[in-house]
Biopython code that builds the backbone (N, CA, C, O; Angstrom):
import numpy as np
from Bio.PDB.StructureBuilder import StructureBuilder

atoms = [
    (1, "UNK", "N", (3.214, 1.422, -0.945)),
    (1, "UNK", "CA", (4.178, 0.668, -1.787)),
    (1, "UNK", "C", (3.407, -0.319, -2.561)),
    (1, "UNK", "O", (2.575, -1.070, -2.051)),
    (2, "UNK", "N", (3.740, -0.290, -3.931)),
    (2, "UNK", "CA", (3.197, -1.141, -4.866)),
    (2, "UNK", "C", (4.369, -2.344, -5.088)),
    (2, "UNK", "O", (5.524, -2.017, -5.362)),
    (3, "UNK", "N", (4.006, -3.635, -4.961)),
    (3, "UNK", "CA", (4.843, -4.705, -5.255)),
    (3, "UNK", "C", (5.054, -4.722, -6.642)),
    (3, "UNK", "O", (4.182, -4.311, -7.409)),
    (4, "UNK", "N", (6.205, -5.188, -7.061)),
    (4, "UNK", "CA", (6.561, -5.213, -8.360)),
    (4, "UNK", "C", (5.490, -6.028, -9.390)),
    (4, "UNK", "O", (5.321, -5.720, -10.569)),
    (5, "UNK", "N", (4.902, -6.979, -8.785)),
    (5, "UNK", "CA", (4.007, -7.771, -9.609)),
    (5, "UNK", "C", (2.746, -6.866, -10.069)),
    (5, "UNK", "O", (2.261, -6.936, -11.198)),
    (6, "UNK", "N", (2.331, -6.099, -9.158)),
    (6, "UNK", "CA", (1.133, -5.219, -9.385)),
    (6, "UNK", "C", (1.675, -4.031, -10.235)),
    (6, "UNK", "O", (1.018, -3.633, -11.197)),
    (7, "UNK", "N", (2.833, -3.472, -9.903)),
    (7, "UNK", "CA", (3.300, -2.460, -10.656)),
    (7, "UNK", "C", (3.560, -2.726, -12.009)),
    (7, "UNK", "O", (3.321, -1.835, -12.824)),
    (8, "UNK", "N", (4.044, -3.889, -12.415)),
    (8, "UNK", "CA", (4.265, -4.191, -13.800)),
    (8, "UNK", "C", (3.011, -4.374, -14.523)),
    (8, "UNK", "O", (2.900, -4.035, -15.701)),
    (9, "UNK", "N", (2.015, -4.928, -13.816)),
    (9, "UNK", "CA", (0.741, -5.047, -14.434)),
    (9, "UNK", "C", (0.177, -3.637, -14.829)),
    (9, "UNK", "O", (-0.308, -3.416, -15.939)),
    (10, "UNK", "N", (0.273, -2.741, -13.876)),
    (10, "UNK", "CA", (-0.209, -1.387, -14.256)),
    (10, "UNK", "C", (0.546, -0.674, -15.283)),
    (10, "UNK", "O", (-0.030, 0.080, -16.067)),
    (11, "UNK", "N", (1.882, -0.884, -15.319)),
    (11, "UNK", "CA", (2.795, -0.304, -16.230)),
    (11, "UNK", "C", (2.431, -0.825, -17.630)),
    (11, "UNK", "O", (2.526, -0.045, -18.577)),
    (12, "UNK", "N", (2.045, -2.019, -17.816)),
    (12, "UNK", "CA", (1.628, -2.665, -19.069)),
    (12, "UNK", "C", (0.233, -2.353, -19.380)),
    (12, "UNK", "O", (-0.310, -2.863, -20.360)),
    (13, "UNK", "N", (-0.374, -1.549, -18.604)),
    (13, "UNK", "CA", (-1.752, -1.194, -18.963)),
    (13, "UNK", "C", (-2.688, -2.170, -18.825)),
    (13, "UNK", "O", (-3.717, -2.036, -19.487)),
    (14, "UNK", "N", (-2.560, -3.224, -18.042)),
    (14, "UNK", "CA", (-3.457, -4.319, -17.922)),
    (14, "UNK", "C", (-4.300, -4.198, -16.578)),
    (14, "UNK", "O", (-3.854, -3.855, -15.483)),
    (15, "UNK", "N", (-5.556, -4.535, -16.874)),
    (15, "UNK", "CA", (-6.454, -4.571, -15.687)),
    (15, "UNK", "C", (-6.218, -5.857, -14.938)),
    (15, "UNK", "O", (-5.479, -6.698, -15.450)),
    (16, "UNK", "N", (-6.789, -6.086, -13.753)),
    (16, "UNK", "CA", (-6.517, -7.215, -13.011)),
    (16, "UNK", "C", (-7.204, -8.404, -13.831)),
    (16, "UNK", "O", (-6.613, -9.474, -13.975)),
    (17, "UNK", "N", (-8.419, -8.181, -14.337)),
    (17, "UNK", "CA", (-9.102, -9.158, -15.168)),
    (17, "UNK", "C", (-8.325, -9.631, -16.392)),
    (17, "UNK", "O", (-8.192, -10.825, -16.663)),
    (18, "UNK", "N", (-7.848, -8.688, -17.077)),
    (18, "UNK", "CA", (-6.973, -9.033, -18.388)),
    (18, "UNK", "C", (-5.753, -9.819, -17.996)),
    (18, "UNK", "O", (-5.481, -10.846, -18.618)),
    (19, "UNK", "N", (-5.037, -9.420, -17.051)),
    (19, "UNK", "CA", (-3.735, -10.089, -16.678)),
    (19, "UNK", "C", (-4.016, -11.462, -16.247)),
    (19, "UNK", "O", (-3.341, -12.418, -16.629)),
    (20, "UNK", "N", (-5.120, -11.566, -15.366)),
    (20, "UNK", "CA", (-5.510, -12.913, -14.904)),
    (20, "UNK", "C", (-5.933, -13.814, -15.871)),
    (20, "UNK", "O", (-5.601, -14.996, -15.791)),
    (21, "UNK", "N", (-6.731, -13.334, -16.914)),
    (21, "UNK", "CA", (-7.227, -14.058, -18.108)),
    (21, "UNK", "C", (-5.894, -14.697, -18.885)),
    (21, "UNK", "O", (-5.844, -15.868, -19.261)),
    (22, "UNK", "N", (-4.889, -13.780, -19.048)),
    (22, "UNK", "CA", (-3.684, -14.195, -19.906)),
    (22, "UNK", "C", (-2.972, -15.102, -19.275)),
    (22, "UNK", "O", (-2.270, -15.797, -20.010)),
    (23, "UNK", "N", (-2.925, -15.339, -18.029)),
    (23, "UNK", "CA", (-2.273, -16.451, -17.307)),
    (23, "UNK", "C", (-3.115, -17.481, -16.797)),
    (23, "UNK", "O", (-2.639, -18.401, -16.132)),
    (24, "UNK", "N", (-4.387, -17.392, -17.070)),
    (24, "UNK", "CA", (-5.247, -18.498, -16.787)),
    (24, "UNK", "C", (-5.650, -18.757, -15.318)),
    (24, "UNK", "O", (-5.781, -19.890, -14.854)),
    (25, "UNK", "N", (-5.834, -17.622, -14.631)),
    (25, "UNK", "CA", (-6.324, -17.731, -13.186)),
    (25, "UNK", "C", (-7.496, -16.722, -13.044)),
    (25, "UNK", "O", (-7.733, -15.860, -13.890)),
    (26, "UNK", "N", (-8.167, -16.892, -11.968)),
    (26, "UNK", "CA", (-9.204, -15.906, -11.516)),
    (26, "UNK", "C", (-8.606, -14.580, -10.971)),
    (26, "UNK", "O", (-7.600, -14.580, -10.263)),
    (27, "UNK", "N", (-9.190, -13.583, -11.288)),
    (27, "UNK", "CA", (-8.830, -12.247, -10.952)),
    (27, "UNK", "C", (-8.519, -12.137, -9.367)),
    (27, "UNK", "O", (-7.588, -11.471, -8.914)),
    (28, "UNK", "N", (-9.419, -12.876, -8.603)),
    (28, "UNK", "CA", (-9.244, -12.848, -7.131)),
    (28, "UNK", "C", (-7.965, -13.369, -6.822)),
    (28, "UNK", "O", (-7.273, -12.813, -5.969)),
    (29, "UNK", "N", (-7.528, -14.507, -7.502)),
    (29, "UNK", "CA", (-6.222, -15.192, -7.133)),
    (29, "UNK", "C", (-5.233, -14.194, -7.436)),
    (29, "UNK", "O", (-4.486, -13.850, -6.521)),
    (30, "UNK", "N", (-5.097, -13.634, -8.662)),
    (30, "UNK", "CA", (-4.110, -12.629, -8.972)),
    (30, "UNK", "C", (-4.066, -11.439, -7.860)),
    (30, "UNK", "O", (-2.997, -10.980, -7.459)),
    (31, "UNK", "N", (-5.214, -11.032, -7.448)),
    (31, "UNK", "CA", (-5.114, -9.959, -6.513)),
    (31, "UNK", "C", (-4.532, -10.413, -5.259)),
    (31, "UNK", "O", (-3.705, -9.701, -4.688)),
    (32, "UNK", "N", (-4.922, -11.635, -4.738)),
    (32, "UNK", "CA", (-4.162, -12.075, -3.575)),
    (32, "UNK", "C", (-2.676, -12.263, -3.782)),
    (32, "UNK", "O", (-1.889, -11.956, -2.887)),
    (33, "UNK", "N", (-2.309, -12.715, -4.833)),
    (33, "UNK", "CA", (-0.724, -12.828, -5.178)),
    (33, "UNK", "C", (-0.093, -11.646, -5.306)),
    (33, "UNK", "O", (1.087, -11.570, -4.963)),
    (34, "UNK", "N", (-0.799, -10.480, -5.844)),
    (34, "UNK", "CA", (-0.308, -9.179, -5.820)),
    (34, "UNK", "C", (-0.067, -8.633, -4.514)),
    (34, "UNK", "O", (0.943, -7.954, -4.328)),
    (35, "UNK", "N", (-0.933, -8.869, -3.538)),
    (35, "UNK", "CA", (-0.857, -8.291, -2.222)),
    (35, "UNK", "C", (-0.239, -9.203, -1.259)),
    (35, "UNK", "O", (-0.322, -8.946, -0.058)),
    (36, "UNK", "N", (0.394, -10.281, -1.692)),
    (36, "UNK", "CA", (1.109, -11.153, -0.810)),
    (36, "UNK", "C", (0.196, -11.958, 0.087)),
    (36, "UNK", "O", (0.680, -12.538, 1.059)),
    (37, "UNK", "N", (-0.987, -12.021, -0.158)),
    (37, "UNK", "CA", (-1.854, -12.745, 0.703)),
    (37, "UNK", "C", (-1.934, -14.206, 0.379)),
    (37, "UNK", "O", (-2.421, -15.035, 1.148)),
    (38, "UNK", "N", (-1.367, -14.513, -0.951)),
    (38, "UNK", "CA", (-1.381, -15.823, -1.428)),
    (38, "UNK", "C", (-0.069, -16.053, -2.159)),
    (38, "UNK", "O", (0.330, -15.280, -3.030)),
    (39, "UNK", "N", (0.617, -17.190, -1.760)),
    (39, "UNK", "CA", (1.857, -17.519, -2.606)),
    (39, "UNK", "C", (1.681, -18.001, -3.904)),
    (39, "UNK", "O", (0.900, -18.936, -4.085)),
    (40, "UNK", "N", (2.325, -17.474, -4.883)),
    (40, "UNK", "CA", (2.252, -18.036, -6.246)),
    (40, "UNK", "C", (3.108, -19.177, -6.538)),
    (40, "UNK", "O", (4.330, -19.171, -6.389)),
    (41, "UNK", "N", (2.355, -20.242, -6.996)),
    (41, "UNK", "CA", (2.995, -21.602, -7.194)),
    (41, "UNK", "C", (3.898, -21.359, -8.271)),
    (41, "UNK", "O", (3.757, -20.345, -8.954)),
    (42, "UNK", "N", (4.904, -22.264, -8.521)),
    (42, "UNK", "CA", (5.976, -22.139, -9.463)),
    (42, "UNK", "C", (5.442, -21.904, -10.921)),
    (42, "UNK", "O", (6.039, -21.115, -11.653)),
    (43, "UNK", "N", (4.388, -22.538, -11.328)),
    (43, "UNK", "CA", (3.860, -22.491, -12.665)),
    (43, "UNK", "C", (3.395, -21.153, -12.877)),
    (43, "UNK", "O", (3.624, -20.597, -13.951)),
    (44, "UNK", "N", (2.691, -20.515, -11.850)),
    (44, "UNK", "CA", (2.111, -19.226, -11.991)),
    (44, "UNK", "C", (3.284, -18.214, -12.047)),
    (44, "UNK", "O", (3.286, -17.343, -12.916)),
    (45, "UNK", "N", (4.309, -18.317, -11.108)),
    (45, "UNK", "CA", (5.394, -17.440, -11.228)),
    (45, "UNK", "C", (6.012, -17.411, -12.641)),
    (45, "UNK", "O", (6.409, -16.352, -13.125)),
    (46, "UNK", "N", (6.083, -18.485, -13.240)),
    (46, "UNK", "CA", (6.657, -18.548, -14.685)),
    (46, "UNK", "C", (5.716, -17.882, -15.674)),
    (46, "UNK", "O", (6.178, -17.123, -16.526)),
    (47, "UNK", "N", (4.430, -18.132, -15.599)),
    (47, "UNK", "CA", (3.398, -17.431, -16.490)),
    (47, "UNK", "C", (3.476, -15.914, -16.264)),
    (47, "UNK", "O", (3.596, -15.131, -17.206)),
    (48, "UNK", "N", (3.409, -15.564, -15.100)),
    (48, "UNK", "CA", (3.507, -13.998, -14.835)),
    (48, "UNK", "C", (4.918, -13.389, -15.216)),
    (48, "UNK", "O", (4.985, -12.255, -15.690)),
    (49, "UNK", "N", (5.933, -14.089, -15.021)),
    (49, "UNK", "CA", (7.189, -13.534, -15.477)),
    (49, "UNK", "C", (7.210, -13.429, -16.990)),
    (49, "UNK", "O", (7.626, -12.415, -17.550)),
    (50, "UNK", "N", (6.766, -14.463, -17.629)),
    (50, "UNK", "CA", (6.605, -14.401, -19.089)),
    (50, "UNK", "C", (5.758, -13.419, -19.682)),
    (50, "UNK", "O", (6.003, -12.892, -20.767)),
    (51, "UNK", "N", (4.581, -13.129, -18.848)),
    (51, "UNK", "CA", (3.729, -11.965, -19.284)),
    (51, "UNK", "C", (4.330, -10.607, -19.257)),
    (51, "UNK", "O", (4.095, -9.771, -20.129)),
    (52, "UNK", "N", (5.168, -10.389, -18.163)),
    (52, "UNK", "CA", (5.726, -9.111, -17.958)),
    (52, "UNK", "C", (7.179, -9.021, -18.565)),
    (52, "UNK", "O", (7.714, -7.913, -18.598)),
    (53, "UNK", "N", (7.818, -10.083, -19.029)),
    (53, "UNK", "CA", (9.096, -10.058, -19.624)),
    (53, "UNK", "C", (10.253, -9.897, -18.686)),
    (53, "UNK", "O", (11.303, -9.369, -19.054)),
    (54, "UNK", "N", (10.043, -10.395, -17.364)),
    (54, "UNK", "CA", (11.101, -10.329, -16.355)),
    (54, "UNK", "C", (11.273, -11.721, -15.651)),
    (54, "UNK", "O", (10.402, -12.586, -15.743)),
    (55, "UNK", "N", (12.352, -11.885, -14.994)),
    (55, "UNK", "CA", (12.608, -13.061, -14.414)),
    (55, "UNK", "C", (11.673, -13.139, -12.985)),
    (55, "UNK", "O", (11.349, -12.156, -12.318)),
    (56, "UNK", "N", (11.384, -14.317, -12.737)),
    (56, "UNK", "CA", (10.444, -14.552, -11.545)),
    (56, "UNK", "C", (11.067, -14.115, -10.263)),
    (56, "UNK", "O", (10.335, -13.766, -9.337)),
    (57, "UNK", "N", (12.423, -14.106, -10.136)),
    (57, "UNK", "CA", (13.163, -13.740, -9.010)),
    (57, "UNK", "C", (13.108, -12.080, -8.842)),
    (57, "UNK", "O", (13.231, -11.510, -7.759)),
    (58, "UNK", "N", (12.921, -11.491, -9.980)),
    (58, "UNK", "CA", (12.827, -10.003, -9.910)),
    (58, "UNK", "C", (11.325, -9.673, -9.631)),
    (58, "UNK", "O", (11.052, -8.717, -8.905)),
    (59, "UNK", "N", (10.439, -10.369, -10.139)),
    (59, "UNK", "CA", (9.030, -10.153, -10.078)),
    (59, "UNK", "C", (8.542, -10.386, -8.587)),
    (59, "UNK", "O", (7.659, -9.673, -8.110)),
    (60, "UNK", "N", (9.078, -11.296, -7.944)),
    (60, "UNK", "CA", (8.612, -11.689, -6.615)),
    (60, "UNK", "C", (9.502, -11.359, -5.528)),
    (60, "UNK", "O", (9.237, -11.804, -4.411)),
    (61, "UNK", "N", (10.649, -10.547, -5.727)),
    (61, "UNK", "CA", (11.615, -10.298, -4.792)),
    (61, "UNK", "C", (11.233, -9.741, -3.397)),
    (61, "UNK", "O", (11.743, -10.145, -2.352)),
    (62, "UNK", "N", (10.251, -8.738, -3.481)),
    (62, "UNK", "CA", (9.784, -8.131, -2.203)),
    (62, "UNK", "C", (9.060, -9.099, -1.445)),
    (62, "UNK", "O", (9.241, -9.182, -0.230)),
    (63, "UNK", "N", (8.201, -9.891, -2.090)),
    (63, "UNK", "CA", (7.334, -10.828, -1.361)),
    (63, "UNK", "C", (8.285, -11.922, -0.730)),
    (63, "UNK", "O", (8.156, -12.226, 0.456)),
    (64, "UNK", "N", (9.169, -12.463, -1.474)),
    (64, "UNK", "CA", (9.970, -13.547, -1.027)),
    (64, "UNK", "C", (10.753, -13.029, 0.120)),
    (64, "UNK", "O", (10.754, -13.687, 1.161)),
    (65, "UNK", "N", (11.470, -11.834, 0.035)),
    (65, "UNK", "CA", (12.159, -11.393, 1.075)),
    (65, "UNK", "C", (11.437, -11.097, 2.380)),
    (65, "UNK", "O", (11.993, -11.190, 3.475)),
    (66, "UNK", "N", (10.170, -10.734, 2.208)),
    (66, "UNK", "CA", (9.313, -10.391, 3.407)),
    (66, "UNK", "C", (8.946, -11.676, 4.143)),
    (66, "UNK", "O", (8.989, -11.742, 5.372)),
    (67, "UNK", "N", (8.576, -12.717, 3.348)),
    (67, "UNK", "CA", (8.193, -13.938, 3.817)),
    (67, "UNK", "C", (9.334, -14.650, 4.485)),
    (67, "UNK", "O", (9.137, -15.356, 5.474)),
    (68, "UNK", "N", (10.499, -14.478, 3.971)),
    (68, "UNK", "CA", (11.633, -15.184, 4.587)),
    (68, "UNK", "C", (11.902, -14.530, 5.994)),
    (68, "UNK", "O", (12.041, -15.183, 7.028)),
    (69, "UNK", "N", (11.954, -13.218, 5.905)),
    (69, "UNK", "CA", (12.083, -12.460, 7.132)),
    (69, "UNK", "C", (11.062, -12.880, 8.286)),
    (69, "UNK", "O", (11.456, -13.153, 9.420)),
    (70, "UNK", "N", (9.849, -12.906, 7.942)),
    (70, "UNK", "CA", (8.931, -13.346, 8.870)),
    (70, "UNK", "C", (9.046, -14.761, 9.273)),
    (70, "UNK", "O", (8.639, -15.074, 10.392)),
    (71, "UNK", "N", (9.547, -15.640, 8.500)),
    (71, "UNK", "CA", (9.739, -17.082, 8.895)),
    (71, "UNK", "C", (10.974, -17.057, 9.876)),
    (71, "UNK", "O", (10.969, -17.780, 10.872)),
    (72, "UNK", "N", (11.971, -16.270, 9.606)),
    (72, "UNK", "CA", (13.047, -16.187, 10.476)),
    (72, "UNK", "C", (12.757, -15.746, 11.891)),
    (72, "UNK", "O", (13.393, -16.177, 12.853)),
    (73, "UNK", "N", (11.740, -14.842, 11.988)),
    (73, "UNK", "CA", (11.142, -14.308, 13.325)),
    (73, "UNK", "C", (10.162, -15.223, 13.926)),
    (73, "UNK", "O", (9.624, -14.950, 15.000)),
    (74, "UNK", "N", (9.911, -16.299, 13.271)),
    (74, "UNK", "CA", (8.907, -17.313, 13.711)),
    (74, "UNK", "C", (7.465, -16.927, 13.499)),
    (74, "UNK", "O", (6.531, -17.496, 14.063)),
    (75, "UNK", "N", (7.338, -15.916, 12.642)),
    (75, "UNK", "CA", (5.902, -15.399, 12.460)),
    (75, "UNK", "C", (5.317, -16.045, 11.163)),
    (75, "UNK", "O", (6.013, -16.684, 10.374)),
    (76, "UNK", "N", (3.997, -15.827, 11.012)),
    (76, "UNK", "CA", (3.321, -16.183, 9.953)),
    (76, "UNK", "C", (3.708, -15.633, 8.732)),
    (76, "UNK", "O", (3.858, -14.411, 8.725)),
    (77, "UNK", "N", (3.925, -16.313, 7.586)),
    (77, "UNK", "CA", (4.321, -15.677, 6.419)),
    (77, "UNK", "C", (3.190, -15.022, 5.546)),
    (77, "UNK", "O", (3.005, -15.439, 4.403)),
    (78, "UNK", "N", (2.525, -14.129, 6.001)),
    (78, "UNK", "CA", (1.494, -13.364, 5.321)),
    (78, "UNK", "C", (1.851, -12.000, 5.239)),
    (78, "UNK", "O", (2.084, -11.351, 6.258)),
    (79, "UNK", "N", (1.921, -11.448, 3.946)),
    (79, "UNK", "CA", (2.322, -10.142, 3.830)),
    (79, "UNK", "C", (1.074, -9.220, 3.499)),
    (79, "UNK", "O", (0.287, -9.518, 2.600)),
    (80, "UNK", "N", (0.949, -8.159, 4.226)),
    (80, "UNK", "CA", (-0.077, -7.102, 3.875)),
    (80, "UNK", "C", (0.561, -5.942, 3.341)),
    (80, "UNK", "O", (1.505, -5.417, 3.930)),
    (81, "UNK", "N", (0.076, -5.481, 2.192)),
    (81, "UNK", "CA", (0.688, -4.363, 1.496)),
    (81, "UNK", "C", (-0.581, -3.258, 1.253)),
    (81, "UNK", "O", (-1.772, -3.494, 1.455)),
    (82, "UNK", "N", (-0.078, -2.168, 0.832)),
    (82, "UNK", "CA", (-1.010, -1.047, 0.508)),
    (82, "UNK", "C", (-0.905, -0.956, -0.914)),
    (82, "UNK", "O", (0.116, -1.286, -1.516)),
    (83, "UNK", "N", (-1.968, -0.501, -1.484)),
    (83, "UNK", "CA", (-2.041, -0.176, -2.950)),
    (83, "UNK", "C", (-1.679, 1.234, -3.265)),
    (83, "UNK", "O", (-1.711, 1.635, -4.428)),
    (84, "UNK", "N", (-1.335, 1.999, -2.269)),
    (84, "UNK", "CA", (-1.040, 3.486, -2.563)),
    (84, "UNK", "C", (0.404, 3.609, -2.420)),
    (84, "UNK", "O", (1.029, 2.815, -1.716)),
    (85, "UNK", "N", (1.008, 4.627, -3.092)),
    (85, "UNK", "CA", (2.515, 4.913, -2.974)),
    (85, "UNK", "C", (2.774, 5.951, -2.050)),
    (85, "UNK", "O", (3.931, 6.309, -1.832)),
]
sb = StructureBuilder()
sb.init_structure("model")
sb.init_model(0)
sb.init_chain("A")
sb.init_seg("    ")
for serial, (resi, resn, name, xyz) in enumerate(atoms, 1):
    if name == "N":
        sb.init_residue(resn, " ", resi, " ")
    sb.init_atom(name, np.array(xyz, "f"), 0.0, 1.0, " ", f" {name:<3s}", serial, name[0])
structure = sb.get_structure()
């Protein structure tokens, strides 16, 4: 499953490095955000949603839902994802 954040980057034909440069972060940070290993801070959420032309709630829906679910279970809010569909 590809998370929306990565899916939109790929649909827009952007490499990880290109997208990261456009929003002013390191590619490694964007990679961690795309895989749910790092939470995107509010300013980054706004920059990414602006880059892809969608609301941040749409962009991060899967990550937010999964993190909330884990918190309800009392687990750690770290999401592992696969890059294959």
